[in-house]
Backbone as CSV, one residue per row, in Angstrom:
resi,resn,N_x,N_y,N_z,CA_x,CA_y,CA_z,C_x,C_y,C_z
1,MET,22.375,-60.363,33.105,23.297,-59.600,33.895,23.757,-60.448,35.063
2,GLU,25.005,-60.303,35.388,25.598,-61.112,36.444,25.338,-60.480,37.799
3,THR,25.008,-61.301,38.782,24.797,-60.825,40.134,25.750,-61.543,41.061
4,ARG,26.479,-60.777,41.840,27.348,-61.382,42.841,26.469,-61.883,43.975
5,SER,26.769,-63.047,44.492,25.964,-63.632,45.543,26.124,-62.844,46.841
6,ARG,25.018,-62.450,47.419,24.997,-61.778,48.711,23.865,-62.375,49.533
7,THR,24.049,-62.419,50.821,22.976,-62.899,51.681,21.942,-61.802,51.848
8,HIS,20.779,-62.171,52.340,19.704,-61.202,52.533,20.135,-60.095,53.499
9,ARG,20.973,-60.445,54.480,21.434,-59.456,55.454,22.546,-58.571,54.893
10,ASP,23.211,-59.008,53.832,24.352,-58.273,53.278,23.931,-57.516,52.022
11,LEU,23.116,-56.490,52.192,22.632,-55.714,51.060,23.420,-54.421,50.885
12,ARG,24.581,-54.345,51.505,25.425,-53.167,51.376,26.468,-53.394,50.294
13,TRP,27.057,-52.305,49.809,28.126,-52.393,48.833,29.186,-51.382,49.227
14,THR,30.349,-51.545,48.648,31.447,-50.651,48.985,31.279,-49.317,48.266
15,GLN,32.010,-48.327,48.729,31.985,-47.018,48.079,32.485,-47.143,46.639
16,ASP,33.528,-47.949,46.414,34.049,-48.141,45.061,33.009,-48.772,44.141
17,GLU,32.254,-49.751,44.662,31.198,-50.379,43.864,30.103,-49.367,43.529
18,ALA,29.740,-48.538,44.499,28.698,-47.533,44.270,29.156,-46.502,43.238
19,ILE,30.401,-46.081,43.323,30.931,-45.106,42.367,30.979,-45.714,40.972
20,ALA,31.453,-46.950,40.863,31.524,-47.624,39.563,30.126,-47.761,38.954
21,PHE,29.151,-48.113,39.781,27.774,-48.247,39.324,27.238,-46.916,38.785
22,GLU,27.444,-45.843,39.531,26.970,-44.525,39.092,27.678,-44.088,37.808
23,CYS,28.967,-44.394,37.691,29.701,-44.077,36.457,29.130,-44.859,35.281
24,ALA,28.788,-46.115,35.495,28.209,-46.937,34.422,26.858,-46.360,33.988
25,ARG,26.029,-45.974,34.951,24.739,-45.366,34.603,24.942,-44.064,33.824
26,GLU,25.915,-43.288,34.228,26.174,-42.009,33.561,26.675,-42.216,32.132
27,VAL,27.525,-43.203,31.924,28.038,-43.434,30.570,26.926,-43.969,29.662
28,ILE,25.991,-44.731,30.208,24.829,-45.146,29.410,24.010,-43.910,29.034
29,THR,23.838,-42.989,29.981,23.115,-41.748,29.696,23.819,-40.967,28.588
30,ASP,25.143,-40.921,28.624,25.910,-40.271,27.558,25.658,-40.938,26.216
31,MET,25.626,-42.258,26.213,25.364,-42.994,24.972,23.965,-42.664,24.443
32,MET,22.996,-42.559,25.337,21.636,-42.206,24.925,21.604,-40.796,24.340
33,ALA,22.374,-39.883,24.911,22.435,-38.516,24.396,23.046,-38.491,22.997
34,ILE,24.063,-39.294,22.774,24.664,-39.382,21.443,23.623,-39.878,20.446
35,GLN,22.860,-40.909,20.830,21.810,-41.434,19.955,20.770,-40.347,19.672
36,THR,20.382,-39.601,20.693,19.388,-38.538,20.524,19.896,-37.480,19.546
37,GLY,21.166,-37.111,19.654,21.752,-36.158,18.717,21.750,-36.674,17.294
38,GLN,22.065,-37.956,17.133,22.064,-38.551,15.794,20.643,-38.631,15.230
39,ILE,19.677,-38.885,16.097,18.272,-38.900,15.668,17.878,-37.505,15.166
40,ALA,18.237,-36.492,15.917,17.897,-35.119,15.519,18.561,-34.755,14.196
41,GLU,19.838,-35.119,14.045,20.541,-34.833,12.790,19.849,-35.501,11.605
42,GLU,19.502,-36.768,11.780,18.863,-37.505,10.686,17.477,-36.948,10.404
43,ALA,16.715,-36.669,11.437,15.346,-36.170,11.262,15.315,-34.807,10.578
44,ASN,16.358,-34.017,10.762,16.401,-32.676,10.178,16.921,-32.652,8.743
45,LYS,17.299,-33.795,8.207,17.736,-33.851,6.811,16.530,-33.632,5.901
46,SER,16.798,-33.165,4.695,15.696,-32.936,3.746,14.995,-34.249,3.389
47,ALA,15.731,-35.345,3.406,15.140,-36.667,3.143,15.651,-37.648,4.200
48,PRO,15.071,-37.612,5.396,15.536,-38.493,6.471,15.392,-39.970,6.094
49,ASP,16.351,-40.755,6.533,16.340,-42.200,6.299,15.518,-42.850,7.422
50,ALA,14.330,-43.301,7.097,13.424,-43.879,8.096,14.024,-45.108,8.767
51,SER,14.739,-45.904,8.003,15.369,-47.102,8.557,16.444,-46.731,9.574
52,ARG,17.251,-45.740,9.247,18.294,-45.278,10.190,17.650,-44.696,11.446
53,LEU,16.590,-43.910,11.281,15.894,-43.358,12.441,15.361,-44.465,13.344
54,ALA,14.767,-45.475,12.752,14.233,-46.595,13.536,15.354,-47.316,14.277
55,SER,16.474,-47.506,13.611,17.617,-48.171,14.222,18.179,-47.359,15.394
56,LEU,18.314,-46.062,15.195,18.819,-45.194,16.260,17.867,-45.174,17.449
57,ARG,16.588,-45.108,17.176,15.597,-45.108,18.264,15.592,-46.436,19.014
58,ALA,15.747,-47.531,18.284,15.786,-48.849,18.920,17.014,-48.973,19.820
59,GLU,18.144,-48.464,19.357,19.366,-48.517,20.173,19.214,-47.648,21.419
60,ARG,18.611,-46.486,21.284,18.393,-45.630,22.455,17.468,-46.323,23.457
61,SER,16.441,-46.991,22.973,15.537,-47.736,23.861,16.261,-48.895,24.542
62,ARG,17.107,-49.584,23.791,17.875,-50.693,24.371,18.776,-50.180,25.486
63,LEU,19.415,-49.042,25.256,20.286,-48.454,26.273,19.482,-48.069,27.519
64,ALA,18.305,-47.501,27.328,17.456,-47.125,28.465,17.065,-48.363,29.278
65,GLN,16.753,-49.444,28.591,16.410,-50.690,29.287,17.615,-51.254,30.025
66,GLU,18.778,-51.168,29.393,20.000,-51.660,30.038,20.289,-50.858,31.307
67,ARG,20.120,-49.546,31.215,20.350,-48.696,32.386,19.347,-49.020,33.493
68,ALA,18.086,-49.208,33.138,17.057,-49.504,34.137,17.294,-50.849,34.825
69,ALA,17.837,-51.806,34.101,18.055,-53.148,34.651,19.353,-53.272,35.436
70,LEU,20.252,-52.321,35.270,21.559,-52.407,35.921,21.429,-52.230,37.422
71,HIS,22.175,-53.013,38.171,22.186,-52.935,39.628,23.630,-52.918,40.100
72,VAL,23.837,-52.327,41.236,25.193,-52.208,41.787,25.867,-53.578,41.939
73,ASP,25.094,-54.645,42.117,25.652,-55.991,42.253,26.075,-56.609,40.925
74,HIS,25.740,-55.995,39.816,26.099,-56.528,38.496,27.524,-56.094,38.148
75,LEU,28.472,-56.610,38.906,29.855,-56.132,38.830,30.467,-56.300,37.440
76,ALA,30.251,-57.436,36.811,30.824,-57.674,35.476,30.199,-56.736,34.449
77,ASP,28.896,-56.533,34.533,28.219,-55.628,33.598,28.664,-54.190,33.810
78,VAL,28.798,-53.778,35.060,29.260,-52.421,35.356,30.641,-52.209,34.747
79,ALA,31.527,-53.167,34.931,32.885,-53.048,34.376,32.859,-53.016,32.850
80,ARG,32.061,-53.880,32.240,31.960,-53.924,30.770,31.424,-52.610,30.221
81,ILE,30.374,-52.109,30.818,29.759,-50.865,30.364,30.754,-49.719,30.465
82,ARG,31.437,-49.634,31.586,32.404,-48.542,31.764,33.524,-48.636,30.736
83,THR,33.975,-49.839,30.445,35.070,-50.018,29.495,34.608,-49.775,28.062
84,GLU,33.592,-50.510,27.632,33.139,-50.432,26.238,32.506,-49.088,25.906
85,TYR,31.515,-48.693,26.669,30.802,-47.458,26.375,31.674,-46.242,26.675
86,GLY,32.500,-46.353,27.703,33.396,-45.249,28.020,34.312,-44.922,26.854
87,ALA,34.849,-45.950,26.202,35.716,-45.734,25.039,34.950,-45.077,23.896
88,ILE,33.713,-45.505,23.689,32.888,-44.923,22.618,32.615,-43.453,22.907
89,VAL,32.243,-43.137,24.135,31.921,-41.755,24.499,33.164,-40.872,24.396
90,ARG,34.309,-41.367,24.879,35.541,-40.575,24.778,35.892,-40.297,23.318
91,ALA,35.769,-41.308,22.462,36.069,-41.126,21.033,35.085,-40.141,20.410
92,TRP,33.803,-40.259,20.748,32.801,-39.346,20.201,33.103,-37.915,20.620
93,ARG,33.435,-37.727,21.897,33.751,-36.372,22.382,34.978,-35.811,21.678
94,GLU,35.970,-36.637,21.463,37.184,-36.195,20.745,36.844,-35.779,19.332
95,ASP,36.015,-36.552,18.670,35.621,-36.239,17.293,34.733,-35.004,17.182
96,HIS,34.021,-34.678,18.258,33.059,-33.575,18.227,33.505,-32.384,19.073
97,ARG,34.753,-32.371,19.438,35.278,-31.270,20.247,35.190,-29.979,19.445
98,ALA,34.766,-28.940,20.106,34.674,-27.639,19.440,36.062,-27.198,19.010
99,ILE,36.148,-26.673,17.821,37.426,-26.181,17.306,37.740,-24.866,18.002
100,GLU,38.893,-24.835,18.652,39.273,-23.620,19.373,39.786,-22.571,18.396
101,ALA,39.379,-21.352,18.606,39.785,-20.256,17.714,41.167,-19.755,18.046
């Protein structure tokens, strides 16, 4: 993860950086929720695919580690996460939108 250089005395960040960081953490949480839903769907099948379950669980763990390691100073990672994962979450929500009566 990339860290912008800051001096020991300059441990502050801008409001925009803080908001972007929180949005990145939230979108990772959304991605983890999608993985959890897919795990539940697979586990509830009459013949769950153990390999798929392991893969989904590994991805959820990777996302949790990525979220834990993320810091407000990781500007490039925050931007990447918001862009890449944000698009995935928006597409997933569109595909899973409740059908209005």
